[in-house]
Phi, psi and omega in degrees: 000065181288346181277359177257123182283134184247344179244135185224150166264160181302322180292317179295321183291338181281345180272153176282131180226180180297332178295322177295315180295324177296318178294323178298323180283317184288328184300302180295327179298317180292319179297318180295312181295320179294318181297306181292323179297318179294316179299313181288330177293327177296334175270007178060037176267139181299320180300326178295317179294323178294314178300316180299315178297315179296319178299319179293318178297316180296322177297317179297316179296319180300314179293325177297324182285313192263340185299318179301322180291316179294325179295317180295316179296319180295317179297318178297316179297317180297321179292319177295321179295319178299315178298318180297317181293323176295317177297319179296320179295320177296320179295318180294329179271000181059042179264151176270150178280000000 
């Protein structure tokens, strides 16, 4: 899957890309397949086990596609939050920068 980008900068990750749209399509599909697959598997139907397996595979692919982007955004947010909390602490202590 060379057409899926795996390395992101914070600015690039903030934009909507084909990876986001792929996750939008795969997400409900995986939830539906897992739900129906689990229900049918409880009745010991072969179709249920197949749906459940396909749903799990689609979920893994979805996380493989979107996780690098979410990780970069999360790291950027955490660094901004850390800076904000340090500034807030200085303000509370009445310190000058």
